[in-house]
N, C-alpha and C positions, 0 to 999 in steps of 0.2 A: 502493500500499499503508500509506501514511501516516495517508491518510485514512481509510481499511481500520480500522486501528489504533487510531486517535482516536473511531471509532463502538464498535469493542468494547471500549474502556475508559471509553465513556458508558454501554453496557449494563452494566458491571460496576458501576458506582457506583450506576446503578438498582438494581441487584439486592443491593446492600448494605443497603438501606432495610427489604429484603421478607423476612418468617419463614426461618426458620433450619433450613425442614422440607424431606424428601428431593427435590422435585421442584425445589426453589431451587438446594440444593446443586448438584444434576447440573448444573445451568445455568450456576453460577459454574464447575465447573470444566472446563466445555465453552470457556465464554468463556478460561479462563489457557490451556488449551490452543492454541486460535484464536489467541491473541495470541504465544502462543510459537510457533508455524507463519509469523504472518505479521511476527515479527518475523525472522525466519530470510530471507527474502525481498528484506527490508532489508538485510540483511548482518551482521545485530546480534545472532550465537550466544552472548553473555553473557547479553544482557540476556532473550532467549529464554530460557535455561537458568531465570534469576530466575524467572521468572513459570512455567515446568511445574515449578517447584518448590513455589512456592505450589499450584499446580495437584494435585500431588501427595502433599505434607502436607492438605491439605483433603481429597482421597479415603482418605488413608488414615486420619485420624481420624473420619469422617465411616463409614468399611467400604463406601465407594463404588468397591471395586474393580474390578468390570468396564471402568471408565472409565480405570486405569490404564495399559491396552495400549495406547490413541492416545496418551497422553501422554508414555510411552515409544519411541512411533516418533519423536514430535517430539524428546525428547532424543537419541536415535541420531542423528537428522538435524543437529542443533545441532552437536555433536561431533562430527561430519564434518566441519563447516565449520572447527570448528578444528585439524581435521587427529591430532583425537586417536580414533586406532582401536579402541582398547581400549576406550575406555568406548562407543564408538557402535557396536560391535558387542556388548556387553553388553546394551545397553537393547533393542537391534533383538531381540538373544534373547531377552528377557524379556517385550520385546510378542509375540514368536511363542508363547512360551509360554502366557500370560494367555488372549489370543485364541484359542489350541486349548482353554484351560480354561473359557472359557465360550463356546465354541461360536460366537462372534463372526468368521462368514467374511469380514463385508463388512470389520472394520479388519483380517485377518488378511492378506489382499492386501498390506496399504500397506508393512509391515513387510519382505515379499516383496521387493518392489520396491525398498525403499529398500537393502536387502543388496546387491543385483545392479546397481544403482546406484554401489555402495560397491565392489565389485570391478571394474566398469567402469572407475572413478577409477584404481583400482591398476593398470590392466590385467592384470586377471587373469579373463582370458574364461571361461576354464571352470568358475570358481566364480561367475560371472555365471551363466552359461546357468543351472547347478545350480539357483537361486533363481528365475531366471525359470518356467522349467516347473514351478516348485512353484504359480507365480502363477497360469499359462496351464492348471492342471490342477484347480483350483477351480472348483468348480458351486454353486450356490444363490444365495442373497442377496448379489451381488457387484456390485460397478461393471462392467457388462463393456468399459468403455473403458480401465479401467486393468488389469482383470486378462487381459484377449485382446489387447484392439488395438495398447495402445501394447505391450505385454508381445510380442507376434507381428512389429511393426516392430525392436524391439529384439536380436530373436533374429535375426531376417533379416539386417540388418546385422553382427550379430558374425560370424554365419558366413559374408557373404560378405567380411568381414576374412581371415577364416581358411582363404579360399577351396573349401569348402565347398559349391559350387553347389544340389546336392540337398535340404541340409536348407535352405537361406536360402530356395530355392522355396516349400518345404512349411511354411515360417513368412510369406512372404511372401504366400500363398494367403489363409492363416487370417486373417491382418491384413484383406486385400482384402474379406472377406467381411464383416469384421465391422464394417469401416470401413463397406460397403456397407449393412450389416443397422443401422447407428446415423444411417446418413445424415451421416456426415463426411468432408466432403471431404479435409479436410486428410490423414486417416489414406487414405485411397482414392488420392490423390497418390503418398505415398510407400510405399507398397504396390504402385503400378505402378511405380517405380521399384525398388526391390528386385527385382521380377520380369524387369526390361528386362535388368537387371546378371545375373541370375541366367542367363537365356536367352539371351545373346550371347555 
């Protein structure tokens, strides 16, 4: 991830020399967002928040409001790393609101999953299930691995923990179908594991 961040900064430096039209502004915002995301993988949430803030200011000053939803997802995840749940939830809910407003389903699935992951971390499975089901119910321009396969695996495991084998099997089957369709062997293996436990 260090090398990936270095390349992102190099790209950003290159864009600083470009005209300040809407195309290059959007690219800059995307780069600040990507840098913020990568810094989280390096467990550097404060640095992530710093660069996300620059991206947010640029988006607002240039009236690129649809780009804010993705930034707010990463803000929410960065604050979750800091155990600042109040700010994390606030940013993720803003991301949901903006993604709905601009009908960006591809982005919308991400705060749903981030909210569910937060509740899993806090061992609040019912709230996690609520957001995971919202992700799996989405249709249209989506990442099917994120919204369907990954959500199905997580739901299957949550229901196994709750000893609800019927629901575990249901989501295990859905995840298996998605895994096969996407030719994702890891998902297929995880789905089989859920099904074996549900039917044992």
